Structures are given as structure tokens and as C-alpha cells.
C-alpha positions in Angstrom: 67.7 85.0 97.7 64.9 82.5 97.2 61.9 83.1 99.5 58.9 80.9 100.2 56.0 82.7 101.8 53.3 80.5 103.3 49.8 82.0 104.0 51.1 84.8 101.9 48.1 87.0 101.8 48.8 90.1 99.8 52.6 89.6 100.1 53.3 91.8 103.1 56.5 89.7 103.5 57.7 90.9 100.1 56.8 94.5 101.0 58.9 94.2 104.2 61.9 92.7 102.4 61.7 95.4 99.8 61.6 98.1 102.5 64.6 96.6 104.2 66.5 96.7 100.9 66.8 92.9 100.7 67.1 91.7 97.1 64.8 88.8 96.3 65.6 86.7 93.3 62.5 84.5 93.4 59.5 84.9 95.6 57.2 81.9 95.9 53.8 82.5 97.4 51.5 79.9 98.9 48.0 81.4 99.1 44.5 80.4 98.3 42.5 83.6 98.6 41.9 84.8 95.1 41.6 88.5 96.1 44.8 88.5 98.1 46.6 86.8 95.1 45.2 89.4 92.7 46.6 92.2 94.9 50.0 90.6 95.3 50.3 89.8 91.7 49.3 93.3 90.7 52.0 94.8 93.0 54.6 92.2 92.1 54.0 90.5 88.7 57.1 88.3 89.2 55.6 86.5 92.2 55.4 82.8 91.6 52.1 81.5 93.0 52.4 77.9 94.2 48.9 77.3 95.5 47.6 75.6 98.6 50.1 75.0 101.4 48.7 71.5 102.0 49.5 70.4 98.5 52.7 72.2 98.0 55.2 70.1 96.0 58.6 71.2 97.3 60.5 69.2 94.6 59.4 71.9 92.1 61.2 74.6 94.1 64.9 75.6 94.0 66.9 75.8 97.2 64.9 78.2 99.5 66.9 80.6 101.7 64.0 82.1 103.7 60.6 80.6 104.6 58.1 83.0 106.2 54.5 83.2 107.0 51.7 84.0 109.4 49.6 80.9 109.8 45.9 81.5 110.4 45.3 82.8 113.9 41.5 82.3 114.5 42.1 79.4 117.0 44.7 81.4 119.0 43.1 84.8 119.1 41.5 85.9 122.4 38.7 87.1 120.2 38.0 83.5 119.1 36.8 80.4 120.8 40.3 79.4 122.0 40.3 76.2 120.0 44.0 76.6 119.2 45.2 73.6 117.2 41.7 72.1 117.2 40.7 74.8 114.8 41.6 73.5 111.4 42.8 76.9 110.2 45.2 77.3 113.1 46.3 73.7 112.8 47.8 74.8 109.4 50.8 75.9 111.6 52.0 72.3 111.4 52.2 72.7 107.6 54.7 75.4 108.2 56.7 73.1 110.5 56.5 70.2 108.0 57.7 72.3 105.1 60.5 73.9 107.2 61.8 70.5 108.1 61.7 69.3 104.5 63.5 72.4 103.3 66.1 72.0 106.0 67.1 68.7 104.5 68.0 70.6 101.3 69.4 73.7 103.0 70.3 73.3 106.6 71.1 77.0 106.9 67.6 78.1 105.8 66.1 81.0 107.8 62.5 81.3 109.0 60.1 83.9 110.3 56.7 83.1 111.7 54.2 85.7 112.8 51.0 85.2 114.8 48.8 86.9 117.3 49.5 87.3 121.0 48.1 84.1 122.5 47.9 82.0 125.7 51.2 80.7 126.9 50.2 77.1 126.4 49.6 77.7 122.7 52.8 79.8 122.4 54.8 77.0 124.0 53.7 74.4 121.5 54.9 76.7 118.6 58.1 77.5 120.5 58.9 73.8 121.0 58.2 73.0 117.4 60.4 75.8 116.0 63.1 75.7 118.7 63.2 79.4 119.3 61.3 81.8 121.6 59.1 84.5 120.2 59.5 88.2 120.6 56.4 90.3 121.1 56.2 93.4 119.0 53.4 96.0 118.9 52.9 98.0 115.7 51.9 101.0 117.9 55.6 101.7 118.2 56.0 102.5 114.5 52.5 103.1 113.3 49.1 104.5 114.5 47.8 101.0 115.0 47.8 99.0 118.3 48.5 95.5 117.1 50.5 93.1 119.3 52.1 90.2 117.5 54.5 87.3 118.2 57.5 86.6 116.0 59.6 83.5 115.9 62.7 83.8 113.9 65.9 81.8 113.2 67.9 85.0 113.9 67.7 87.6 116.7 65.0 90.2 116.3 65.8 93.6 117.8 63.1 95.2 120.0 61.2 98.0 118.5 61.9 101.7 119.2 58.9 103.9 119.8 58.8 106.3 116.9 56.0 108.3 118.5 53.7 108.1 115.5 50.1 109.1 116.1 47.0 108.9 114.0 47.2 112.6 113.4 50.6 112.2 111.8 49.1 109.9 109.2 46.0 111.9 108.6 
């Protein structure tokens, strides 16, 4: 499987795929934060860093089977100013859409996964319209000691979480 991870951070997508037992042949990471890239490369020396999402040359990549990412959330977060797509960081979501459309021309069966914060319905609806699927809300509190609600849009059905009853004391 060839994976393209946009806004890759420290390659949490790669970690998730590994924990699910999904074999990755090539993992292409688009990230600009040098510290995140250092961590991901230290953990996975085979990661192929492809640079800034806005300058990504898709012609240099093989057929991609999965594109995933979590575009910057500052404009969507209730902790922010509510600028949504007027925040240039959150407007990078449209780079995800552009790249997905271009990759679909090469591989119509490409799968995708996009993660972002819980947000106002009006912002969520724009993303839903662009991707053609509704998100599912998951909270990491069901399988970790962290309360973190997130939205996930995927080209396949995502199963709801099962509460594993993990508390902070279990981790400590």
C-alpha cells in the first residue's frame, strides 16, 4: 500500500496503520515542521518526506492507495477566533481536496481519511460537501485517559468506539 499523509506531524497516521497491522510499502509525508519531521524520521527512517503540501508535485509519486491527514484546525476550533476558512492555516483543507481529486484521476478507488476538531455545523457542512461523506465524531476518552473529541471523514465506514474504561490511574 502506498500512503500519502498530508499535514503529517510526527506520523501518527503511520503509527495507527502499524498498530492495525496494515502493511505500508511506501509512506509519503507532507510536513513543514522540522521538529515533527525529525521525530517521524527517527521513528520511521523509511518515510519519504515530500515537503510543503502547497508545492507537492504529484507526478513524482506512484499510485497512492490511501491519502490521510488532519488539516490545521485553528480556524475551526472553539478555542480560536472562529475564522474557519478565512484562517489561512485552516484553508489548507482545500489542498487536501485538490490533491484527493488529482489522485482520484490516477486511482479512482483511492481511500481517504481526514481528521479535524469538533466544529460548528456550518464549517463541518463545507467539509462534508467537499468530501462527499459525513463525519463521525469520536472521543479519545473511550480508549485513553484523554478527553479529545474529533471528527473523522472517511471513504469507508468507521465503526463507533467502544468505551474501554481507561482512566488516568490505569496509565500512571
